[in-house]
C-alpha positions as CSV (number, residue, x, y, z in Angstrom):
1,X,-31.9,-44.1,42.7
2,X,-33.3,-43.7,39.3
3,X,-33.2,-40.2,38.1
4,X,-33.0,-38.5,34.5
5,X,-28.8,-37.5,35.8
6,X,-26.0,-37.3,33.7
7,X,-23.5,-36.1,36.4
8,X,-24.7,-35.0,39.8
9,X,-22.6,-31.7,40.1
10,X,-24.0,-30.7,36.6
11,X,-27.6,-30.9,37.2
12,X,-28.1,-27.3,38.1
13,X,-26.3,-25.7,35.1
14,X,-28.0,-28.2,33.1
15,X,-31.4,-28.0,34.0
16,X,-31.2,-23.8,34.5
17,X,-29.8,-23.8,30.4
18,X,-32.7,-26.3,29.4
19,X,-35.0,-23.5,31.3
20,X,-33.7,-20.7,29.4
21,X,-33.2,-22.1,26.0
22,X,-37.1,-23.7,26.3
23,X,-38.3,-20.0,27.6
24,X,-35.9,-17.9,25.6
25,X,-38.6,-15.4,24.9
26,X,-39.1,-14.9,28.6
27,X,-36.0,-15.3,30.6
28,X,-32.3,-14.8,30.4
29,X,-29.6,-16.8,31.9
30,X,-26.6,-15.2,33.6
31,X,-24.0,-17.5,34.7
32,X,-20.8,-17.2,37.5
33,X,-22.9,-16.1,39.1
34,X,-26.7,-17.9,38.4
35,X,-29.2,-15.8,38.3
36,X,-32.4,-15.6,35.7
37,X,-34.0,-12.4,34.6
38,X,-36.5,-10.8,32.4
39,X,-35.5,-10.9,28.6
40,X,-36.7,-7.9,28.4
41,X,-35.7,-5.4,31.5
42,X,-38.3,-3.1,32.9
43,X,-38.4,0.2,33.2
44,X,-39.2,2.5,35.9
45,X,-40.3,0.3,38.6
46,X,-39.5,-1.7,41.4
47,X,-37.4,-4.6,40.9
48,X,-38.8,-7.9,42.1
49,X,-36.6,-10.7,43.1
50,X,-36.9,-13.8,44.4
51,X,-35.1,-17.0,44.8
52,X,-33.5,-20.1,47.2
53,X,-33.2,-23.5,46.4
54,X,-33.7,-25.8,43.4
55,X,-35.7,-28.7,43.7
56,X,-39.1,-26.2,44.0
57,X,-40.1,-25.7,40.5
58,X,-41.3,-24.0,38.8
59,X,-40.6,-22.0,42.2
60,X,-39.3,-19.4,41.5
61,X,-37.3,-18.8,38.1
62,X,-41.1,-20.0,36.4
63,X,-42.6,-16.7,37.6
64,X,-40.1,-14.7,35.8
65,X,-42.1,-12.4,33.5
66,X,-44.5,-9.4,33.3
67,X,-46.8,-9.3,36.3
68,X,-44.7,-11.5,38.8
69,X,-40.3,-11.4,38.9
70,X,-37.9,-9.5,37.7
71,X,-35.0,-11.9,38.4
72,X,-34.7,-15.1,40.7
73,X,-31.3,-16.6,41.8
74,X,-31.3,-20.2,42.5
75,X,-29.3,-22.1,45.0
76,X,-27.8,-25.6,44.5
77,X,-31.0,-28.2,45.7
78,X,-32.9,-27.4,48.8
79,X,-29.4,-24.7,49.4
80,X,-30.0,-20.9,49.5
81,X,-28.6,-18.7,46.8
82,X,-25.6,-17.0,47.7
83,X,-25.3,-12.8,48.2
84,X,-23.4,-12.3,45.1
85,X,-26.0,-14.1,43.4
86,X,-28.6,-11.8,44.8
87,X,-26.2,-9.0,44.3
88,X,-25.9,-9.5,40.9
89,X,-29.2,-10.4,40.2
90,X,-30.3,-6.5,41.8
91,X,-27.6,-4.7,39.7
92,X,-28.6,-6.3,36.5
93,X,-32.8,-5.5,37.2
94,X,-32.6,-2.6,39.2
95,X,-34.9,0.1,37.6
96,X,-34.7,3.3,38.9
97,X,-37.5,2.5,42.0
98,X,-35.2,0.0,44.1
99,X,-35.0,-3.2,45.0
100,X,-38.0,-6.0,46.9
101,X,-36.6,-9.3,48.0
102,X,-39.2,-11.9,48.4
103,X,-37.6,-14.6,50.9
104,X,-38.9,-17.4,52.2
105,X,-38.8,-18.0,56.3
106,X,-35.6,-20.2,56.2
107,X,-32.0,-19.4,58.1
108,X,-30.1,-19.6,55.4
109,X,-32.8,-17.6,52.9
110,X,-32.9,-14.9,55.0
111,X,-29.4,-14.7,55.8
112,X,-28.2,-14.3,52.4
113,X,-30.5,-12.4,51.0
114,X,-30.1,-9.5,54.1
115,X,-26.2,-9.5,53.3
116,X,-27.2,-8.9,50.0
117,X,-29.6,-5.8,51.3
118,X,-26.7,-4.7,53.7
119,X,-24.5,-4.2,50.3
120,X,-27.2,-2.8,47.8
121,X,-25.9,0.7,46.4
122,X,-29.6,1.6,46.2
123,X,-32.6,1.2,48.5
124,X,-34.2,-2.1,49.3
125,X,-37.0,-3.7,51.2
126,X,-37.9,-7.4,52.3
127,X,-40.9,-9.3,52.1
128,X,-40.4,-12.6,54.4
129,X,-43.2,-15.7,53.6
130,X,-44.5,-17.6,56.6
131,X,-47.7,-19.0,55.5
132,X,-46.6,-22.6,56.9
133,X,-49.7,-23.2,59.7
134,X,-47.6,-26.5,60.0
135,X,-45.1,-25.7,62.8
136,X,-44.3,-22.8,64.4
137,X,-40.5,-23.2,64.7
138,X,-37.9,-25.9,63.3
139,X,-34.6,-26.7,61.9
140,X,-34.6,-25.0,59.1
141,X,-36.2,-21.4,60.5
142,X,-36.8,-18.8,62.9
143,X,-40.7,-18.7,63.1
144,X,-43.2,-20.1,60.3
145,X,-42.1,-21.4,57.0
146,X,-42.7,-20.0,53.8
147,X,-44.3,-22.3,51.7
148,X,-46.7,-22.4,48.5
149,X,-47.9,-19.0,49.6
150,X,-45.0,-17.3,48.5
151,X,-46.5,-17.8,44.8
152,X,-49.6,-15.9,46.0
153,X,-47.4,-12.9,47.0
154,X,-45.2,-12.7,44.3
155,X,-48.2,-12.3,41.8
156,X,-49.8,-9.8,44.0
157,X,-46.1,-7.9,44.2
158,X,-45.4,-8.0,41.0
159,X,-48.9,-7.2,39.5
160,X,-48.3,-3.6,41.6
161,X,-45.2,-3.2,40.7
162,X,-45.9,-2.9,37.5
163,X,-48.5,0.0,37.9
164,X,-45.5,2.0,39.3
165,X,-46.1,1.6,42.6
166,X,-43.7,2.8,45.5
167,X,-41.4,0.4,47.1
168,X,-43.0,0.7,50.8
169,X,-46.2,-0.2,49.1
170,X,-44.9,-3.2,47.4
171,X,-43.9,-4.2,50.6
172,X,-47.3,-3.4,52.4
173,X,-49.4,-5.8,50.1
174,X,-46.9,-8.1,50.4
175,X,-46.7,-8.4,53.8
176,X,-50.7,-8.3,53.6
177,X,-50.8,-10.8,51.4
178,X,-48.6,-13.4,53.5
179,X,-50.3,-12.5,56.5
180,X,-53.5,-13.2,54.8
181,X,-52.6,-16.8,54.2
182,X,-52.1,-19.8,55.5
183,X,-50.6,-23.6,54.0
184,X,-50.0,-27.2,55.5
185,X,-48.5,-29.8,53.7
186,X,-49.3,-33.6,53.8
187,X,-46.3,-36.5,52.8
188,X,-47.2,-40.0,51.4
189,X,-43.5,-40.3,50.4
190,X,-40.1,-38.6,51.2
191,X,-38.3,-36.8,48.5
192,X,-34.7,-37.6,47.4
193,X,-32.1,-35.3,47.0
194,X,-29.8,-36.3,44.0
195,X,-26.4,-36.0,45.8
196,X,-28.0,-37.8,49.0
197,X,-29.0,-40.7,46.8
198,X,-31.9,-42.0,49.2
199,X,-34.7,-40.5,50.8
200,X,-35.1,-37.6,53.2
201,X,-36.4,-39.6,55.3
202,X,-38.4,-43.4,56.0
203,X,-42.0,-43.6,56.3
204,X,-44.2,-46.9,55.1
205,X,-46.9,-47.4,53.0
206,X,-49.7,-46.9,55.9
207,X,-48.3,-43.8,57.0
208,X,-48.6,-40.0,56.1
209,X,-46.6,-36.9,57.0
210,X,-48.9,-34.5,58.4
211,X,-47.3,-31.1,58.1
212,X,-44.0,-31.7,56.2
213,X,-42.2,-29.2,55.0
214,X,-40.8,-28.4,51.4
215,X,-37.4,-30.2,51.8
216,X,-39.0,-33.0,53.9
217,X,-38.9,-31.6,57.3
218,X,-40.9,-33.5,59.5
219,X,-44.2,-32.5,60.1
220,X,-46.6,-32.1,63.0
221,X,-46.6,-36.0,63.5
222,X,-46.8,-39.1,61.8
223,X,-49.8,-40.7,61.5
224,X,-51.8,-43.8,59.7
225,X,-52.5,-43.7,56.1
226,X,-56.7,-43.1,55.8
227,X,-59.2,-41.7,53.2
228,X,-58.7,-38.5,51.5
229,X,-61.5,-36.9,53.0
230,X,-60.3,-37.4,56.5
231,X,-56.9,-36.3,55.7
232,X,-58.5,-32.5,54.0
233,X,-60.6,-32.3,57.0
234,X,-56.9,-32.2,59.1
235,X,-55.8,-29.4,56.8
236,X,-58.7,-27.5,56.7
237,X,-58.7,-27.4,60.3
238,X,-55.2,-26.6,60.9
239,X,-55.4,-23.6,58.2
240,X,-58.6,-22.2,60.0
241,X,-57.4,-22.8,63.5
242,X,-54.4,-21.0,62.9
243,X,-55.9,-17.9,61.4
244,X,-57.8,-17.9,65.2
245,X,-55.0,-17.9,66.8
246,X,-53.7,-14.7,64.8
247,X,-56.6,-13.7,65.4
248,X,-58.1,-13.3,62.1
249,X,-61.7,-14.1,61.5
250,X,-62.3,-16.0,58.0
251,X,-66.0,-15.3,58.7
252,X,-65.1,-11.9,58.4
253,X,-63.5,-12.2,54.7
254,X,-66.0,-14.6,53.1
255,X,-63.9,-14.7,49.8
256,X,-60.8,-16.8,49.6
257,X,-58.4,-18.4,46.8
258,X,-57.6,-21.8,47.5
259,X,-54.7,-23.2,46.4
260,X,-53.7,-26.4,45.8
261,X,-50.4,-27.4,45.5
262,X,-48.6,-30.8,44.4
263,X,-45.2,-31.5,45.3
264,X,-43.9,-33.4,42.1
265,X,-45.4,-36.7,42.2
266,X,-49.1,-36.4,43.2
267,X,-51.5,-37.1,40.1
268,X,-53.6,-34.2,38.7
269,X,-56.4,-36.2,39.5
270,X,-55.4,-36.3,43.1
271,X,-54.9,-32.9,43.4
272,X,-58.2,-32.1,41.7
273,X,-60.1,-34.6,44.1
274,X,-58.1,-33.1,47.3
275,X,-59.8,-29.8,45.5
276,X,-63.2,-30.6,45.9
277,X,-63.4,-31.1,49.5
278,X,-61.4,-28.8,50.4
279,X,-63.7,-26.5,48.7
280,X,-66.7,-27.8,50.3
281,X,-65.1,-28.0,53.8
282,X,-64.1,-24.5,53.8
283,X,-67.4,-23.3,52.3
284,X,-68.6,-24.7,55.3
285,X,-67.3,-22.5,57.2
286,X,-68.9,-19.6,55.8
287,X,-65.8,-19.0,53.5
288,X,-66.8,-18.8,49.3
289,X,-63.5,-19.9,47.2
290,X,-63.8,-16.9,44.7
291,X,-60.3,-18.2,42.9
292,X,-58.5,-21.2,42.5
293,X,-55.6,-22.8,41.6
294,X,-54.7,-26.3,41.3
295,X,-51.1,-27.9,40.4
296,X,-47.5,-28.1,40.8
297,X,-46.6,-24.5,42.0
298,X,-43.9,-25.2,44.6
299,X,-43.1,-28.4,44.5
300,X,-40.8,-30.9,46.6
301,X,-38.8,-32.8,44.0
302,X,-39.8,-36.1,43.7
303,X,-42.3,-36.0,46.6
304,X,-45.9,-37.4,46.8
305,X,-47.9,-35.2,48.4
306,X,-49.5,-31.9,48.2
307,X,-50.0,-28.5,50.4
308,X,-53.3,-26.3,51.2
309,X,-53.4,-23.2,50.9
310,X,-56.1,-20.7,52.0
311,X,-55.7,-16.8,51.0
312,X,-58.4,-14.1,52.7
313,X,-59.0,-12.1,49.7
314,X,-59.6,-8.4,49.9
315,X,-60.2,-6.0,47.1
316,X,-56.6,-5.1,46.6
317,X,-55.6,-9.0,46.5
318,X,-58.5,-9.7,44.4
319,X,-57.5,-7.0,41.9
320,X,-53.8,-8.0,41.9
321,X,-54.5,-11.9,41.6
322,X,-56.7,-11.7,38.3
323,X,-54.2,-9.1,36.5
324,X,-52.5,-9.9,33.4
325,X,-49.6,-11.9,34.2
326,X,-46.9,-13.9,31.8
327,X,-44.1,-16.2,33.0
328,X,-43.1,-19.8,31.9
329,X,-45.5,-21.0,34.7
330,X,-48.2,-19.0,35.7
331,X,-50.4,-17.2,32.8
332,X,-53.3,-14.7,32.9
333,X,-55.1,-12.2,30.6
334,X,-52.1,-12.0,28.0
């Protein structure tokens, strides 16, 4: 394993210090327990908090700032943060209107955020993201996994919170965005967790993993490598089938946001190629891609791969997707 590491035990804290130093105008780093908050605390609004295992950068710390998160709680690589991190973060950013946790649907994250919510001295609610249509159940989750669609939920809910909306309204929008979003990932290589020192799974140069998770979890099936258009076509079919199985008819919601997300080691040249094919295929099914995002937004360390996410827009979701945001990883209109 060749990585830019000093000591494996120190990689997280050194990375957090580097992030906070690079973005000192946006975030503050708190230690023991570890969490990050906005540099300037917001007032009189629902405080939006997310978090999860590290290794998915820029998720979640990269989305702290105006129009998105008030705080993020980073666990060790692919490991849930602890309830004391969440409690400390909530007490620091609480701004009089309650706390909304945005939690990816993984067993450890769900359990620890629930424990934190039970101990909070003020009102809270949770949006559970579950956009991954690759599997219904896995060893990591009870139900669908939360993956790149989490970014869209955080952006839209963060926008609504800035308007002074209630906790109930913010949760309702988060749940709606999650319900109208579906994702599926494809991996060409595994990722290497630094503490393990070897790839999470073995895959040959002639294979791909369809439906892989963002921690290197197994996908739907191991397949033979083929041309990009064929791979993307399978991803589009999986997303459209998922909506139909959930009785959501994309043809009735023509406007959509298409997110092509890299897993950390896929060149932008390839991501834009994938976007080109996916947009054409969705258009052939009567879905007009009116909003787009291409790049590394929910990564899996050094995995070569991509996820395709489609969010069906309505006027409310579109309004909050388009609204100003100022974070380290996403900036619009400011």
